[in-house]
VEXTI-155153 format. One record per atom (N, C-alpha, C, O): residue in three letters; residue number from 1; x, y, z; atom name. Coordinates in steps of 0.05 Angstrom, whole numbers, plus 32768, in hexadecimal, padded with zeros to 4 digits. Atoms other than C-alpha are relative to their C-alpha. Layout:
# residues N
- resn; resi; px; py; pz; name
- ALA; NUM; X; Y; Z; CA
...
# end
This chain:
# residues 75
- resn; resi; px; py; pz; name
- MET; 1; 7FFB; 7FF9; 801C; N
- MET; 1; 855A; 8B86; 8C25; CA
- MET; 1; 7FFC; 801D; 7FFA; C
- MET; 1; 7FF5; 8024; 7FE3; O
- PRO; 2; 8003; 7FE4; 8006; N
- PRO; 2; 8556; 8BD2; 8C2C; CA
- PRO; 2; 8013; 8009; 7FEA; C
- PRO; 2; 800C; 801B; 7FDA; O
- GLY; 3; 7FED; 7FF9; 8015; N
- GLY; 3; 8594; 8BD7; 8BFF; CA
- GLY; 3; 7FF4; 7FFA; 7FE5; C
- GLY; 3; 7FF7; 800A; 7FD2; O
- GLN; 4; 800C; 8008; 8019; N
- GLN; 4; 8570; 8BB2; 8BC8; CA
- GLN; 4; 7FE8; 8012; 7FF8; C
- GLN; 4; 7FE5; 801A; 7FE1; O
- LYS; 5; 8016; 7FEE; 8005; N
- LYS; 5; 8532; 8BDE; 8BCF; CA
- LYS; 5; 800B; 801B; 7FF6; C
- LYS; 5; 8000; 8027; 7FE3; O
- ARG; 6; 7FF3; 7FE6; 8008; N
- ARG; 6; 855F; 8C1C; 8BC9; CA
- ARG; 6; 800A; 7FFE; 7FE3; C
- ARG; 6; 8006; 8010; 7FD3; O
- GLU; 7; 7FF5; 8004; 801B; N
- GLU; 7; 8582; 8C00; 8B8B; CA
- GLU; 7; 7FEA; 7FFF; 7FEC; C
- GLU; 7; 7FEC; 800C; 7FD6; O
- ASN; 8; 8017; 8001; 8012; N
- ASN; 8; 853F; 8BF1; 8B6B; CA
- ASN; 8; 7FF4; 801C; 7FFB; C
- ASN; 8; 7FEE; 8023; 7FE5; O
- PHE; 9; 800B; 7FE5; 8002; N
- PHE; 9; 8525; 8C36; 8B7A; CA
- PHE; 9; 8012; 8012; 7FEF; C
- PHE; 9; 8008; 801F; 7FDD; O
- VAL; 10; 7FED; 7FF0; 800F; N
- VAL; 10; 8564; 8C58; 8B5F; CA
- VAL; 10; 7FFF; 7FF9; 7FE2; C
- VAL; 10; 7FFE; 800B; 7FD1; O
- ARG; 11; 8000; 800A; 801C; N
- ARG; 11; 8563; 8C2E; 8B1F; CA
- ARG; 11; 7FE7; 8009; 7FF2; C
- ARG; 11; 7FE8; 8014; 7FDC; O
- LEU; 12; 801A; 7FFA; 800C; N
- LEU; 12; 8519; 8C38; 8B12; CA
- LEU; 12; 7FFC; 801F; 7FFE; C
- LEU; 12; 7FF2; 8029; 7FEA; O
- ALA; 13; 8004; 7FE3; 8000; N
- ALA; 13; 8519; 8C82; 8B25; CA
- ALA; 13; 8011; 800D; 7FEA; C
- ALA; 13; 8007; 801E; 7FDC; O
- GLU; 14; 7FEF; 7FF5; 8015; N
- GLU; 14; 8554; 8C91; 8AF7; CA
- GLU; 14; 7FF4; 7FFB; 7FE4; C
- GLU; 14; 7FF2; 800D; 7FD4; O
- ASN; 15; 800B; 8007; 801A; N
- ASN; 15; 8534; 8C6C; 8ABD; CA
- ASN; 15; 7FE6; 800F; 7FFA; C
- ASN; 15; 7FE2; 801A; 7FE4; O
- ARG; 16; 801A; 7FF3; 8004; N
- ARG; 16; 84EF; 8C8A; 8AC7; CA
- ARG; 16; 8002; 801F; 7FFD; C
- ARG; 16; 7FF5; 802B; 7FED; O
- VAL; 17; 7FFD; 7FE3; 8002; N
- VAL; 17; 8506; 8CD2; 8AD2; CA
- VAL; 17; 800D; 8007; 7FE5; C
- VAL; 17; 8005; 801A; 7FD8; O
- ASN; 18; 7FF4; 7FFB; 801A; N
- ASN; 18; 8533; 8CCE; 8A95; CA
- ASN; 18; 7FEC; 7FFC; 7FE9; C
- ASN; 18; 7FED; 800B; 7FD6; O
- ALA; 19; 8014; 8004; 8014; N
- ALA; 19; 84F9; 8CB3; 8A6C; CA
- ALA; 19; 7FEC; 8017; 8000; C
- ALA; 19; 7FE4; 8021; 7FEB; O
- ALA; 20; 8012; 7FE9; 7FFE; N
- ALA; 20; 84CC; 8CEB; 8A86; CA
- ALA; 20; 800D; 8019; 7FF4; C
- ALA; 20; 8000; 8029; 7FE6; O
- ILE; 21; 7FF1; 7FE9; 800B; N
- ILE; 21; 8502; 8D1F; 8A74; CA
- ILE; 21; 7FFF; 7FFE; 7FE1; C
- ILE; 21; 7FFA; 8012; 7FD4; O
- LYS; 22; 8000; 8004; 801D; N
- LYS; 22; 8507; 8D02; 8A2E; CA
- LYS; 22; 7FE4; 8006; 7FF4; C
- LYS; 22; 7FE2; 8014; 7FDF; O
- THR; 23; 801B; 7FFB; 8009; N
- THR; 23; 84BB; 8D04; 8A26; CA
- THR; 23; 7FF9; 801D; 8001; C
- THR; 23; 7FEC; 8028; 7FEF; O
- VAL; 24; 8006; 7FE3; 7FFD; N
- VAL; 24; 84B6; 8D4C; 8A3F; CA
- VAL; 24; 800E; 800F; 7FE9; C
- VAL; 24; 8003; 8022; 7FDD; O
- ARG; 25; 7FF2; 7FF4; 8016; N
- ARG; 25; 84EB; 8D5F; 8A0C; CA
- ARG; 25; 7FF2; 7FFB; 7FE5; C
- ARG; 25; 7FF1; 800D; 7FD4; O
- LEU; 26; 800F; 8006; 8018; N
- LEU; 26; 84C2; 8D3D; 89D6; CA
- LEU; 26; 7FE7; 8011; 7FFE; C
- LEU; 26; 7FDF; 801A; 7FE8; O
- ILE; 27; 8017; 7FEE; 7FFF; N
- ILE; 27; 8485; 8D65; 89EC; CA
- ILE; 27; 8009; 801C; 7FF7; C
- ILE; 27; 7FFB; 8029; 7FE8; O
- GLY; 28; 7FF6; 7FE6; 8008; N
- GLY; 28; 84B0; 8DA4; 89E4; CA
- GLY; 28; 8004; 8001; 7FE2; C
- GLY; 28; 8001; 8017; 7FD6; O
- ASN; 29; 7FFD; 8000; 801D; N
- ASN; 29; 84BE; 8D8F; 899C; CA
- ASN; 29; 7FE6; 8007; 7FF2; C
- ASN; 29; 7FE7; 8010; 7FDB; O
- LEU; 30; 801A; 7FFA; 800C; N
- LEU; 30; 8474; 8D98; 898F; CA
- LEU; 30; 7FFC; 801E; 7FFC; C
- LEU; 30; 7FE9; 8027; 7FEE; O
- SER; 31; 8002; 7FE3; 8002; N
- SER; 31; 8480; 8DE4; 8994; CA
- SER; 31; 8007; 800A; 7FE4; C
- SER; 31; 8003; 8021; 7FDE; O
- ASN; 32; 7FF8; 7FF8; 801B; N
- ASN; 32; 849A; 8DE5; 894C; CA
- ASN; 32; 7FE8; 8006; 7FEF; C
- ASN; 32; 7FDA; 7FF3; 7FE5; O
- ARG; 33; 8018; 7FF8; 800F; N
- ARG; 33; 8464; 8E0C; 8928; CA
- ARG; 33; 8002; 7FF9; 7FE3; C
- ARG; 33; 7FEE; 7FF9; 7FD4; O
- GLY; 34; 7FFC; 8009; 801B; N
- GLY; 34; 8482; 8DF7; 88E6; CA
- GLY; 34; 7FF4; 7FE4; 7FFB; C
- GLY; 34; 7FED; 7FDD; 7FE4; O
- ASN; 35; 800A; 801C; 8002; N
- ASN; 35; 846A; 8DB0; 88F4; CA
- ASN; 35; 7FE5; 7FFC; 800D; C
- ASN; 35; 7FD7; 7FE8; 8006; O
- TYR; 36; 8019; 8005; 7FF1; N
- TYR; 36; 842F; 8DB8; 8923; CA
- TYR; 36; 7FF0; 8019; 8003; C
- TYR; 36; 7FFA; 8030; 8002; O
- SER; 37; 8013; 7FEA; 7FFB; N
- SER; 37; 83F2; 8DE4; 892E; CA
- SER; 37; 7FF3; 7FFB; 801B; C
- SER; 37; 7FE9; 7FE6; 8021; O
- TYR; 38; 800C; 8002; 7FE6; N
- TYR; 38; 83DB; 8DF1; 8975; CA
- TYR; 38; 7FF8; 801B; 800A; C
- TYR; 38; 8001; 8030; 8000; O
- THR; 39; 800A; 7FE7; 7FF4; N
- THR; 39; 83B8; 8E25; 89A0; CA
- THR; 39; 800E; 8004; 801B; C
- THR; 39; 801A; 7FF2; 8026; O
- THR; 40; 7FF7; 7FFA; 7FE5; N
- THR; 40; 83CD; 8E47; 89DF; CA
- THR; 40; 7FF2; 7FEF; 8015; C
- THR; 40; 7FFD; 7FE6; 8028; O
- LYS; 41; 8010; 8011; 7FEF; N
- LYS; 41; 8395; 8E21; 8A00; CA
- LYS; 41; 800B; 7FE3; 8001; C
- LYS; 41; 800C; 7FD7; 8017; O
- ASP; 42; 7FF4; 801B; 8000; N
- ASP; 42; 83B4; 8DDF; 89EA; CA
- ASP; 42; 8019; 7FFF; 8011; C
- ASP; 42; 801D; 7FED; 8021; O
- VAL; 43; 7FE6; 7FFF; 7FF1; N
- VAL; 43; 83F8; 8DF3; 8A07; CA
- VAL; 43; 7FFA; 8002; 801E; C
- VAL; 43; 8007; 7FF4; 802E; O
- GLU; 44; 8007; 7FFD; 7FE4; N
- GLU; 44; 83D9; 8E09; 8A48; CA
- GLU; 44; 7FF6; 7FE6; 800C; C
- GLU; 44; 7FFD; 7FDF; 8023; O
- LYS; 45; 800B; 8019; 7FF6; N
- LYS; 45; 83B3; 8DC8; 8A4F; CA
- LYS; 45; 8016; 7FEB; 8003; C
- LYS; 45; 8016; 7FDC; 8017; O
- ILE; 46; 7FE9; 8013; 7FFE; N
- ILE; 46; 83F2; 8D9F; 8A41; CA
- ILE; 46; 800F; 8004; 801A; C
- ILE; 46; 8014; 7FF2; 8029; O
- PHE; 47; 7FEF; 7FFA; 7FE9; N
- PHE; 47; 841B; 8DC2; 8A76; CA
- PHE; 47; 7FF1; 8000; 801A; C
- PHE; 47; 7FFD; 7FF9; 802F; O
- ARG; 48; 8010; 8002; 7FE7; N
- ARG; 48; 83E3; 8DC7; 8AA9; CA
- ARG; 48; 7FFE; 7FE3; 8008; C
- ARG; 48; 8000; 7FDC; 8020; O
- THR; 49; 8002; 801D; 7FFA; N
- THR; 49; 83DA; 8D7B; 8AA3; CA
- THR; 49; 801A; 7FF5; 800A; C
- THR; 49; 801A; 7FE6; 801E; O
- LEU; 50; 7FE6; 8009; 7FF7; N
- LEU; 50; 8424; 8D6E; 8AA9; CA
- LEU; 50; 8006; 8009; 801D; C
- LEU; 50; 8010; 7FFA; 802D; O
- GLU; 51; 7FFB; 7FF6; 7FE5; N
- GLU; 51; 8429; 8D9B; 8AE6; CA
- GLU; 51; 7FEF; 7FF2; 8015; C
- GLU; 51; 7FF9; 7FED; 802B; O
- GLN; 52; 8011; 800E; 7FED; N
- GLN; 52; 83EE; 8D79; 8B07; CA
- GLN; 52; 800B; 7FE4; 8006; C
- GLN; 52; 800A; 7FDA; 801C; O
- GLU; 53; 7FF6; 801C; 7FFC; N
- GLU; 53; 840D; 8D34; 8AFC; CA
- GLU; 53; 801A; 8001; 8010; C
- GLU; 53; 801E; 7FEF; 8021; O
- ILE; 54; 7FE8; 7FFD; 7FEF; N
- ILE; 54; 8450; 8D4B; 8B19; CA
- ILE; 54; 7FF9; 8005; 801D; C
- ILE; 54; 8004; 7FF8; 802F; O
- LYS; 55; 8009; 7FFA; 7FE4; N
- LYS; 55; 842C; 8D67; 8B56; CA
- LYS; 55; 7FF4; 7FE7; 800C; C
- LYS; 55; 7FF9; 7FE1; 8024; O
- ALA; 56; 800C; 8018; 7FF5; N
- ALA; 56; 8404; 8D26; 8B5E; CA
- ALA; 56; 8016; 7FEB; 8007; C
- ALA; 56; 8014; 7FDD; 801B; O
- ALA; 57; 7FEA; 8013; 7FFB; N
- ALA; 57; 8444; 8CFC; 8B59; CA
- ALA; 57; 800F; 8008; 801A; C
- ALA; 57; 8016; 7FF7; 802A; O
- LYS; 58; 7FF2; 7FF7; 7FE8; N
- LYS; 58; 8466; 8D27; 8B8E; CA
- LYS; 58; 7FF0; 7FFB; 8019; C
- LYS; 58; 7FFA; 7FF3; 802D; O
- THR; 59; 8012; 8005; 7FEA; N
- THR; 59; 842A; 8D21; 8BBB; CA
- THR; 59; 8001; 7FE3; 8009; C
- THR; 59; 8000; 7FDC; 8020; O
- ARG; 60; 7FFF; 801D; 7FF9; N
- ARG; 60; 842E; 8CD5; 8BB7; CA
- ARG; 60; 8019; 7FFA; 8011; C
- ARG; 60; 8018; 7FE9; 8022; O
- PHE; 61; 7FE8; 8004; 7FF0; N
- PHE; 61; 8475; 8CD9; 8BD3; CA
- PHE; 61; 7FFC; 800B; 801C; C
- PHE; 61; 8007; 8001; 802F; O
- GLU; 62; 8004; 7FF3; 7FE7; N
- GLU; 62; 845D; 8D06; 8C0B; CA
- GLU; 62; 7FEC; 7FF1; 8012; C
- GLU; 62; 7FEF; 7FF0; 802A; O
- ASP; 63; 8014; 800C; 7FF0; N
- ASP; 63; 841F; 8CE0; 8C21; CA
- ASP; 63; 7FF8; 7FE4; 7FF8; C
- ASP; 63; 7FE6; 7FD8; 8004; O
- GLY; 64; 8005; 801B; 8008; N
- GLY; 64; 841E; 8C9E; 8BFC; CA
- GLY; 64; 7FE5; 7FFC; 7FF2; C
- GLY; 64; 7FDC; 7FE5; 7FF0; O
- SER; 65; 801A; 8003; 800D; N
- SER; 65; 83DC; 8CAC; 8BD9; CA
- SER; 65; 8002; 7FF4; 7FE4; C
- SER; 65; 8018; 7FF4; 7FD9; O
- LYS; 66; 8001; 800C; 801B; N
- LYS; 66; 83C7; 8C8B; 8B98; CA
- LYS; 66; 7FF7; 8015; 7FEC; C
- LYS; 66; 7FE9; 8028; 7FF3; O
- ASP; 67; 8009; 7FEF; 8016; N
- ASP; 67; 83BD; 8CAD; 8B55; CA
- ASP; 67; 7FEA; 7FF3; 7FF1; C
- ASP; 67; 7FE7; 7FDB; 7FF0; O
- SER; 68; 8013; 800A; 8013; N
- SER; 68; 8383; 8CA7; 8B27; CA
- SER; 68; 800E; 8001; 7FE5; C
- SER; 68; 801F; 8013; 7FE0; O
- GLU; 69; 7FF2; 8000; 801A; N
- GLU; 69; 8398; 8C96; 8AE0; CA
- GLU; 69; 7FEE; 800B; 7FEA; C
- GLU; 69; 7FE0; 7FFD; 7FDD; O
- LYS; 70; 800F; 7FF3; 8015; N
- LYS; 70; 8379; 8CC9; 8AB3; CA
- LYS; 70; 8012; 8003; 7FE7; C
- LYS; 70; 802A; 8009; 7FEA; O
- LEU; 71; 7FF1; 7FFC; 8019; N
- LEU; 71; 838E; 8CCD; 8A6A; CA
- LEU; 71; 7FFC; 801C; 7FF6; C
- LEU; 71; 7FE6; 8027; 7FF9; O
- PHE; 72; 8001; 7FE5; 800B; N
- PHE; 72; 839E; 8D0F; 8A49; CA
- PHE; 72; 7FF3; 8000; 7FE5; C
- PHE; 72; 7FF7; 7FEF; 7FD4; O
- LYS; 73; 800D; 7FFC; 801A; N
- LYS; 73; 8373; 8D27; 8A10; CA
- LYS; 73; 7FFC; 801E; 7FFC; C
- LYS; 73; 7FF3; 802C; 800E; O
- LEU; 74; 8002; 7FE3; 8006; N
- LEU; 74; 8374; 8D6C; 89EF; CA
- LEU; 74; 7FE3; 8008; 7FFB; C
- LEU; 74; 7FDA; 801D; 8005; O
- ASP; 75; 801B; 7FF8; 8007; N
- ASP; 75; 832D; 8D6C; 89D5; CA
- ASP; 75; 7FEB; 7FF3; 8010; C
- ASP; 75; 7FD3; 7FF8; 800D; O
# end
């Protein structure tokens, strides 16, 4: 059933990556200073966290390791 596994991977990868792209774009919408108040420190923490999660996900593909599930919090 390798074909089925590939089909499942492609379907799920496309759905999840598209959902992640949509969510990142929504995060970008938070940059509107007319609607939101934030500090440079907030922005740095958001993007540092996202970069760490991308790196951890990539590592899982390279070595099969597991992730810890930490939740993001600004304060």
